PALUM-662461 format. One record per atom (N, C-alpha, C, O): atom name; residue number from 0; chain; x, z, y. Coordinates in steps of 0.1 Angstrom, whole numbers, plus 5000, padded with zeros to 4 digits. Each point is the difference from the previous one (the first is absolute). Last residue first. Layout:
residues N
+------+-----+-------+------+------+------+
| atom |  nr | kette |    X |    Z |    Y |
+------+-----+-------+------+------+------+
|   CA | NUM |     A |    X |    Z |    Y |
...
+------+-----+-------+------+------+------+
//
This chain:
residues 89
+------+-----+-------+------+------+------+
| atom |  nr | kette |    X |    Z |    Y |
+------+-----+-------+------+------+------+
|    N |  88 |     A | 4886 | 4807 | 5088 |
|   CA |  88 |     A | 5013 | 4985 | 4999 |
|    C |  88 |     A | 4987 | 4985 | 4998 |
|    O |  88 |     A | 5004 | 4988 | 4999 |
|    N |  87 |     A | 4983 | 5060 | 5006 |
|   CA |  87 |     A | 5011 | 4995 | 5013 |
|    C |  87 |     A | 5000 | 4989 | 4995 |
|    O |  87 |     A | 4998 | 4990 | 5008 |
|    N |  86 |     A | 4989 | 5031 | 4958 |
|   CA |  86 |     A | 4983 | 4994 | 5013 |
|    C |  86 |     A | 5007 | 4995 | 5013 |
|    O |  86 |     A | 4996 | 4992 | 5009 |
|    N |  85 |     A | 5038 | 5028 | 4959 |
|   CA |  85 |     A | 4995 | 4989 | 4998 |
|    C |  85 |     A | 4984 | 4996 | 5004 |
|    O |  85 |     A | 4994 | 4990 | 4997 |
|    N |  84 |     A | 5024 | 5049 | 5013 |
|   CA |  84 |     A | 5014 | 4992 | 5001 |
|    C |  84 |     A | 4991 | 4987 | 4996 |
|    O |  84 |     A | 4995 | 4994 | 5009 |
|    N |  83 |     A | 4979 | 5043 | 4989 |
|   CA |  83 |     A | 5003 | 4998 | 5014 |
|    C |  83 |     A | 5010 | 4988 | 5002 |
|    O |  83 |     A | 5000 | 4992 | 5010 |
|    N |  82 |     A | 4999 | 5027 | 4946 |
|   CA |  82 |     A | 4985 | 4993 | 5006 |
|    C |  82 |     A | 5002 | 4996 | 5012 |
|    O |  82 |     A | 5001 | 4987 | 5001 |
|    N |  81 |     A | 5035 | 5033 | 4988 |
|   CA |  81 |     A | 5001 | 4991 | 4993 |
|    C |  81 |     A | 4988 | 4989 | 5001 |
|    O |  81 |     A | 5000 | 4988 | 5000 |
|    N |  80 |     A | 5004 | 5055 | 5037 |
|   CA |  80 |     A | 5003 | 5000 | 4987 |
|    C |  80 |     A | 5000 | 4981 | 4993 |
|    O |  80 |     A | 4995 | 4991 | 5007 |
|    N |  79 |     A | 5028 | 5032 | 5039 |
|   CA |  79 |     A | 4988 | 4990 | 4994 |
|    C |  79 |     A | 4999 | 5003 | 4989 |
|    O |  79 |     A | 5010 | 5001 | 4994 |
|    N |  78 |     A | 5017 | 5033 | 5034 |
|   CA |  78 |     A | 5003 | 4984 | 4991 |
|    C |  78 |     A | 4985 | 4999 | 4995 |
|    O |  78 |     A | 4993 | 5008 | 4993 |
|    N |  77 |     A | 5017 | 5030 | 5028 |
|   CA |  77 |     A | 4998 | 4996 | 5010 |
|    C |  77 |     A | 5000 | 4988 | 4994 |
|    O |  77 |     A | 4995 | 4991 | 5007 |
|    N |  76 |     A | 5020 | 5047 | 4970 |
|   CA |  76 |     A | 5009 | 4994 | 5007 |
|    C |  76 |     A | 4992 | 4989 | 5011 |
|    O |  76 |     A | 5007 | 4996 | 5008 |
|    N |  75 |     A | 4965 | 5028 | 4963 |
|   CA |  75 |     A | 5008 | 5013 | 5010 |
|    C |  75 |     A | 5010 | 4997 | 5011 |
|    O |  75 |     A | 5003 | 5005 | 5011 |
|    N |  74 |     A | 4973 | 4965 | 4957 |
|   CA |  74 |     A | 4995 | 5001 | 5010 |
|    C |  74 |     A | 5008 | 5012 | 5012 |
|    O |  74 |     A | 5002 | 5001 | 5012 |
|    N |  73 |     A | 5016 | 4984 | 4950 |
|   CA |  73 |     A | 4996 | 4991 | 5006 |
|    C |  73 |     A | 4996 | 5003 | 5012 |
|    O |  73 |     A | 5007 | 4999 | 5010 |
|    N |  72 |     A | 4995 | 5037 | 4958 |
|   CA |  72 |     A | 5015 | 4993 | 5003 |
|    C |  72 |     A | 4998 | 4989 | 5011 |
|    O |  72 |     A | 5006 | 5003 | 5010 |
|    N |  71 |     A | 4954 | 5009 | 4967 |
|   CA |  71 |     A | 5003 | 5009 | 5009 |
|    C |  71 |     A | 5014 | 5000 | 5006 |
|    O |  71 |     A | 5000 | 5002 | 5012 |
|    N |  70 |     A | 4990 | 4971 | 4950 |
|   CA |  70 |     A | 4991 | 4993 | 5015 |
|    C |  70 |     A | 5000 | 5011 | 5010 |
|    O |  70 |     A | 4998 | 4997 | 5012 |
|    N |  69 |     A | 5031 | 5014 | 4949 |
|   CA |  69 |     A | 5004 | 4981 | 5005 |
|    C |  69 |     A | 4991 | 5002 | 5017 |
|    O |  69 |     A | 5003 | 5000 | 5012 |
|    N |  68 |     A | 5001 | 5048 | 4971 |
|   CA |  68 |     A | 4993 | 4991 | 4991 |
|    C |  68 |     A | 5003 | 4986 | 5008 |
|    O |  68 |     A | 4996 | 4999 | 5011 |
|    N |  67 |     A | 5035 | 5054 | 4983 |
|   CA |  67 |     A | 4992 | 4987 | 5010 |
|    C |  67 |     A | 4993 | 4985 | 4993 |
|    O |  67 |     A | 5007 | 4993 | 4992 |
|    N |  66 |     A | 5021 | 5058 | 5004 |
|   CA |  66 |     A | 4996 | 4992 | 4988 |
|    C |  66 |     A | 4987 | 4994 | 5007 |
|    O |  66 |     A | 4988 | 5004 | 4998 |
|    N |  65 |     A | 5063 | 5024 | 5021 |
|   CA |  65 |     A | 4984 | 4997 | 4999 |
|    C |  65 |     A | 4997 | 4990 | 4992 |
|    O |  65 |     A | 5009 | 4992 | 4996 |
|    N |  64 |     A | 5030 | 5044 | 5000 |
|   CA |  64 |     A | 4996 | 4992 | 5004 |
|    C |  64 |     A | 4986 | 4993 | 4998 |
|    O |  64 |     A | 4993 | 5003 | 4990 |
|    N |  63 |     A | 5027 | 5039 | 5007 |
|   CA |  63 |     A | 4999 | 4995 | 5007 |
|    C |  63 |     A | 4995 | 4982 | 5005 |
|    O |  63 |     A | 4995 | 4995 | 5010 |
|    N |  62 |     A | 5047 | 5024 | 4958 |
|   CA |  62 |     A | 4985 | 5016 | 5005 |
|    C |  62 |     A | 4997 | 4994 | 5008 |
|    O |  62 |     A | 5010 | 4996 | 5007 |
|    N |  61 |     A | 5011 | 4969 | 4970 |
|   CA |  61 |     A | 5008 | 5004 | 5006 |
|    C |  61 |     A | 4983 | 5007 | 5002 |
|    O |  61 |     A | 4989 | 4994 | 4999 |
|    N |  60 |     A | 5023 | 4977 | 4956 |
|   CA |  60 |     A | 4991 | 5002 | 5014 |
|    C |  60 |     A | 4999 | 5015 | 5009 |
|    O |  60 |     A | 4994 | 5009 | 4995 |
|    N |  59 |     A | 5027 | 4989 | 4959 |
|   CA |  59 |     A | 5003 | 4991 | 5006 |
|    C |  59 |     A | 4991 | 4993 | 5011 |
|    O |  59 |     A | 5002 | 4988 | 4999 |
|    N |  58 |     A | 4992 | 5055 | 4980 |
|   CA |  58 |     A | 5010 | 4999 | 5004 |
|    C |  58 |     A | 5006 | 4986 | 5001 |
|    O |  58 |     A | 5012 | 5001 | 5002 |
|    N |  57 |     A | 4947 | 5005 | 4977 |
|   CA |  57 |     A | 5001 | 5006 | 5011 |
|    C |  57 |     A | 5013 | 5002 | 5005 |
|    O |  57 |     A | 4996 | 5004 | 5011 |
|    N |  56 |     A | 4992 | 4959 | 4954 |
|   CA |  56 |     A | 5002 | 5010 | 5000 |
|    C |  56 |     A | 5002 | 5007 | 5021 |
|    O |  56 |     A | 5005 | 4995 | 5010 |
|    N |  55 |     A | 4954 | 4979 | 4964 |
|   CA |  55 |     A | 5014 | 4993 | 5000 |
|    C |  55 |     A | 5008 | 5013 | 5005 |
|    O |  55 |     A | 4993 | 5009 | 5005 |
|    N |  54 |     A | 4961 | 4984 | 4976 |
|   CA |  54 |     A | 5010 | 5006 | 4993 |
|    C |  54 |     A | 5015 | 4994 | 5007 |
|    O |  54 |     A | 5009 | 4996 | 4993 |
|    N |  53 |     A | 4953 | 4973 | 5025 |
|   CA |  53 |     A | 4996 | 5016 | 4991 |
|    C |  53 |     A | 5012 | 5002 | 4990 |
|    O |  53 |     A | 5005 | 4991 | 4993 |
|    N |  52 |     A | 4989 | 4975 | 5051 |
|   CA |  52 |     A | 5009 | 5000 | 4984 |
|    C |  52 |     A | 4996 | 5012 | 4992 |
|    O |  52 |     A | 5011 | 5005 | 4996 |
|    N |  51 |     A | 4962 | 4966 | 5043 |
|   CA |  51 |     A | 5001 | 5011 | 5000 |
|    C |  51 |     A | 5012 | 5002 | 4985 |
|    O |  51 |     A | 4996 | 4996 | 4990 |
|    N |  50 |     A | 5003 | 4953 | 5021 |
|   CA |  50 |     A | 4987 | 5010 | 5002 |
|    C |  50 |     A | 5008 | 5014 | 5003 |
|    O |  50 |     A | 5012 | 4999 | 5002 |
|    N |  49 |     A | 5007 | 4962 | 5003 |
|   CA |  49 |     A | 4991 | 4997 | 5004 |
|    C |  49 |     A | 4987 | 5008 | 4993 |
|    O |  49 |     A | 4988 | 4998 | 5001 |
|    N |  48 |     A | 5054 | 5008 | 5035 |
|   CA |  48 |     A | 5002 | 5010 | 4985 |
|    C |  48 |     A | 4987 | 4987 | 5001 |
|    O |  48 |     A | 4997 | 4996 | 5011 |
|    N |  47 |     A | 5041 | 5016 | 5023 |
|   CA |  47 |     A | 4990 | 4989 | 4995 |
|    C |  47 |     A | 4998 | 5002 | 4983 |
|    O |  47 |     A | 5008 | 5001 | 4990 |
|    N |  46 |     A | 5018 | 5027 | 5054 |
|   CA |  46 |     A | 5002 | 5000 | 4989 |
|    C |  46 |     A | 4986 | 4992 | 4995 |
|    O |  46 |     A | 4990 | 5006 | 5003 |
|    N |  45 |     A | 5045 | 5003 | 5041 |
|   CA |  45 |     A | 4987 | 4998 | 4998 |
|    C |  45 |     A | 5001 | 4993 | 4985 |
|    O |  45 |     A | 5008 | 4991 | 4997 |
|    N |  44 |     A | 5027 | 5049 | 5024 |
|   CA |  44 |     A | 4998 | 4987 | 4992 |
|    C |  44 |     A | 4981 | 4996 | 5001 |
|    O |  44 |     A | 4990 | 5008 | 4999 |
|    N |  43 |     A | 5040 | 5033 | 5016 |
|   CA |  43 |     A | 4997 | 4986 | 5009 |
|    C |  43 |     A | 4999 | 4995 | 4993 |
|    O |  43 |     A | 5012 | 4996 | 5000 |
|    N |  42 |     A | 5009 | 5036 | 4968 |
|   CA |  42 |     A | 4990 | 5001 | 5013 |
|    C |  42 |     A | 5005 | 4989 | 5013 |
|    O |  42 |     A | 5012 | 4995 | 5003 |
|    N |  41 |     A | 4996 | 4998 | 4944 |
|   CA |  41 |     A | 5005 | 5012 | 5013 |
|    C |  41 |     A | 4987 | 4994 | 5007 |
|    O |  41 |     A | 4990 | 4992 | 5000 |
|    N |  40 |     A | 5008 | 5005 | 4948 |
|   CA |  40 |     A | 4996 | 4995 | 5010 |
|    C |  40 |     A | 5006 | 5010 | 5010 |
|    O |  40 |     A | 4999 | 5012 | 4999 |
|    N |  39 |     A | 5003 | 4979 | 4948 |
|   CA |  39 |     A | 5004 | 5009 | 5009 |
|    C |  39 |     A | 5001 | 4989 | 5011 |
|    O |  39 |     A | 5006 | 4990 | 4999 |
|    N |  38 |     A | 4967 | 4993 | 4958 |
|   CA |  38 |     A | 5014 | 5003 | 5006 |
|    C |  38 |     A | 5001 | 5014 | 5009 |
|    O |  38 |     A | 4991 | 5008 | 4997 |
|    N |  37 |     A | 4975 | 4978 | 4978 |
|   CA |  37 |     A | 5009 | 5009 | 4995 |
|    C |  37 |     A | 5009 | 4998 | 5004 |
|    O |  37 |     A | 5010 | 5006 | 4996 |
|    N |  36 |     A | 4947 | 4972 | 5012 |
|   CA |  36 |     A | 4996 | 5007 | 4998 |
|    C |  36 |     A | 5014 | 5016 | 4999 |
|    O |  36 |     A | 4998 | 5012 | 5002 |
|    N |  35 |     A | 5008 | 4940 | 5006 |
|   CA |  35 |     A | 4995 | 5001 | 4986 |
|    C |  35 |     A | 4989 | 5017 | 5000 |
|    O |  35 |     A | 4993 | 5003 | 4990 |
|    N |  34 |     A | 5009 | 4956 | 5055 |
|   CA |  34 |     A | 5006 | 5012 | 4994 |
|    C |  34 |     A | 4996 | 5005 | 4989 |
|    O |  34 |     A | 4988 | 5002 | 4998 |
|    N |  33 |     A | 5005 | 4957 | 5035 |
|   CA |  33 |     A | 4999 | 5000 | 4983 |
|    C |  33 |     A | 5008 | 5015 | 4997 |
|    O |  33 |     A | 5009 | 4999 | 4992 |
|    N |  32 |     A | 5010 | 4992 | 5049 |
|   CA |  32 |     A | 4987 | 4989 | 4999 |
|    C |  32 |     A | 5002 | 5005 | 4983 |
|    O |  32 |     A | 5010 | 5002 | 4993 |
|    N |  31 |     A | 5012 | 5018 | 5055 |
|   CA |  31 |     A | 5002 | 5007 | 4983 |
|    C |  31 |     A | 4986 | 4991 | 4995 |
|    O |  31 |     A | 4989 | 5005 | 5003 |
|    N |  30 |     A | 5039 | 5002 | 5048 |
|   CA |  30 |     A | 4987 | 4988 | 4993 |
|    C |  30 |     A | 5008 | 5004 | 4985 |
|    O |  30 |     A | 5012 | 5001 | 4997 |
|    N |  29 |     A | 5005 | 5019 | 5049 |
|   CA |  29 |     A | 5001 | 4999 | 4988 |
|    C |  29 |     A | 4989 | 4994 | 4993 |
|    O |  29 |     A | 4990 | 5004 | 5005 |
|    N |  28 |     A | 5013 | 5023 | 5032 |
|   CA |  28 |     A | 5015 | 4991 | 5003 |
|    C |  28 |     A | 5001 | 4992 | 4990 |
|    O |  28 |     A | 5011 | 4994 | 4999 |
|    N |  27 |     A | 4943 | 5030 | 5028 |
|   CA |  27 |     A | 5010 | 5001 | 4987 |
|    C |  27 |     A | 5010 | 4987 | 5003 |
|    O |  27 |     A | 5000 | 4990 | 5007 |
|    N |  26 |     A | 4962 | 5022 | 5022 |
|   CA |  26 |     A | 5013 | 5008 | 5003 |
|    C |  26 |     A | 5009 | 5001 | 4989 |
|    O |  26 |     A | 5009 | 5007 | 5000 |
|    N |  25 |     A | 4942 | 4973 | 5007 |
|   CA |  25 |     A | 5002 | 5012 | 4993 |
|    C |  25 |     A | 5015 | 5008 | 5002 |
|    O |  25 |     A | 5002 | 5012 | 4997 |
|    N |  24 |     A | 4989 | 4942 | 5019 |
|   CA |  24 |     A | 4989 | 5006 | 5009 |
|    C |  24 |     A | 4996 | 5017 | 4994 |
|    O |  24 |     A | 4993 | 5008 | 5006 |
|    N |  23 |     A | 5039 | 4962 | 4977 |
|   CA |  23 |     A | 5005 | 5004 | 5012 |
|    C |  23 |     A | 4989 | 5006 | 5007 |
|    O |  23 |     A | 5001 | 5006 | 5010 |
|    N |  22 |     A | 4992 | 4981 | 4944 |
|   CA |  22 |     A | 5010 | 5008 | 5003 |
|    C |  22 |     A | 5005 | 5003 | 5012 |
|    O |  22 |     A | 5007 | 5010 | 5000 |
|    N |  21 |     A | 4956 | 4959 | 4994 |
|   CA |  21 |     A | 4999 | 5014 | 4995 |
|    C |  21 |     A | 5010 | 5007 | 5001 |
|    O |  21 |     A | 4998 | 5010 | 5006 |
|    N |  20 |     A | 5011 | 4945 | 5000 |
|   CA |  20 |     A | 4990 | 5003 | 5013 |
|    C |  20 |     A | 5001 | 5019 | 5000 |
|    O |  20 |     A | 5005 | 5008 | 5008 |
|    N |  19 |     A | 5015 | 4966 | 4954 |
|   CA |  19 |     A | 5008 | 5002 | 5015 |
|    C |  19 |     A | 4995 | 5012 | 5010 |
|    O |  19 |     A | 5004 | 5011 | 5005 |
|    N |  18 |     A | 4971 | 4976 | 4959 |
|   CA |  18 |     A | 5012 | 5008 | 4994 |
|    C |  18 |     A | 5005 | 5002 | 5016 |
|    O |  18 |     A | 5000 | 5009 | 5008 |
|    N |  17 |     A | 4963 | 4959 | 4974 |
|   CA |  17 |     A | 4997 | 5007 | 5013 |
|    C |  17 |     A | 5014 | 5009 | 5000 |
|    O |  17 |     A | 5002 | 5001 | 5012 |
|    N |  16 |     A | 4993 | 4973 | 4952 |
|   CA |  16 |     A | 5001 | 4989 | 5007 |
|    C |  16 |     A | 4996 | 5005 | 5017 |
|    O |  16 |     A | 5000 | 4993 | 5010 |
|    N |  15 |     A | 4999 | 5033 | 4948 |
|   CA |  15 |     A | 5017 | 4993 | 4999 |
|    C |  15 |     A | 4999 | 4992 | 5018 |
|    O |  15 |     A | 5008 | 5000 | 5009 |
|    N |  14 |     A | 4946 | 5017 | 4977 |
|   CA |  14 |     A | 5010 | 5011 | 5003 |
|    C |  14 |     A | 5018 | 4995 | 5001 |
|    O |  14 |     A | 5008 | 5005 | 5008 |
|    N |  13 |     A | 4941 | 4973 | 4982 |
|   CA |  13 |     A | 5012 | 4999 | 5012 |
|    C |  13 |     A | 5010 | 5008 | 5004 |
|    O |  13 |     A | 5006 | 4999 | 5011 |
|    N |  12 |     A | 4962 | 4994 | 4947 |
|   CA |  12 |     A | 4994 | 5006 | 5017 |
|    C |  12 |     A | 5006 | 4999 | 5011 |
|    O |  12 |     A | 4995 | 5004 | 5010 |
|    N |  11 |     A | 5014 | 4989 | 4937 |
|   CA |  11 |     A | 4999 | 4988 | 5008 |
|    C |  11 |     A | 4998 | 5001 | 5016 |
|    O |  11 |     A | 5002 | 4991 | 5009 |
|    N |  10 |     A | 4994 | 5050 | 4955 |
|   CA |  10 |     A | 5007 | 4986 | 4999 |
|    C |  10 |     A | 4997 | 4985 | 5003 |
|    O |  10 |     A | 4996 | 4991 | 4993 |
|    N |   9 |     A | 4985 | 5057 | 5027 |
|   CA |   9 |     A | 5002 | 4999 | 4991 |
|    C |   9 |     A | 5010 | 4983 | 4994 |
|    O |   9 |     A | 5003 | 4991 | 5008 |
|    N |   8 |     A | 5004 | 5057 | 5014 |
|   CA |   8 |     A | 4993 | 4987 | 5001 |
|    C |   8 |     A | 5000 | 4992 | 4993 |
|    O |   8 |     A | 5010 | 4999 | 4993 |
|    N |   7 |     A | 5015 | 5048 | 5031 |
|   CA |   7 |     A | 4996 | 4993 | 4987 |
|    C |   7 |     A | 4991 | 4988 | 5006 |
|    O |   7 |     A | 4998 | 4997 | 5012 |
|    N |   6 |     A | 5044 | 5034 | 5010 |
|   CA |   6 |     A | 4985 | 4989 | 5003 |
|    C |   6 |     A | 5001 | 4994 | 4990 |
|    O |   6 |     A | 5009 | 4993 | 4996 |
|    N |   5 |     A | 5023 | 5054 | 5023 |
|   CA |   5 |     A | 4995 | 4991 | 4989 |
|    C |   5 |     A | 4983 | 4988 | 5000 |
|    O |   5 |     A | 4989 | 5003 | 5001 |
|    N |   4 |     A | 5057 | 5021 | 5028 |
|   CA |   4 |     A | 4987 | 4998 | 5002 |
|    C |   4 |     A | 4998 | 4993 | 4985 |
|    O |   4 |     A | 5006 | 4990 | 4995 |
|    N |   3 |     A | 5029 | 5051 | 5034 |
|   CA |   3 |     A | 4997 | 4984 | 4988 |
|    C |   3 |     A | 4989 | 4998 | 5000 |
|    O |   3 |     A | 4993 | 5010 | 5002 |
|    N |   2 |     A | 5030 | 5022 | 5024 |
|   CA |   2 |     A | 4995 | 4987 | 5011 |
|    C |   2 |     A | 5001 | 4992 | 4990 |
|    O |   2 |     A | 5003 | 4988 | 5002 |
|    N |   1 |     A | 4992 | 5067 | 4995 |
|   CA |   1 |     A | 5007 | 4989 | 4995 |
|    C |   1 |     A | 4997 | 4991 | 5011 |
|    O |   1 |     A | 4994 | 5002 | 5010 |
|    N |   0 |     A | 5010 | 5047 | 5001 |
|   CA |   0 |     A | 4990 | 4993 | 4999 |
|    C |   0 |     A | 5005 | 4986 | 4997 |
|    O |   0 |     A | 5007 | 4995 | 5009 |
+------+-----+-------+------+------+------+
//
């Protein structure tokens, strides 16, 4: 089973801002921000994209890579959503 997690969400939602905490939660040792859908991804990476990349090369991702929406990743990690974060300010 792969330890690679691909997190997708709209631009500006907080993926990069929360990448370190999400990587720690998912046990990922490397962060790939704004993946192009073509570059080969090693196992153990947290991959951040703005949208699901259609037409990406299947061998580019490790077998068993998890695809998780940003909001679900934040909830799973027990991190406050951006809405909660702004309301707390």
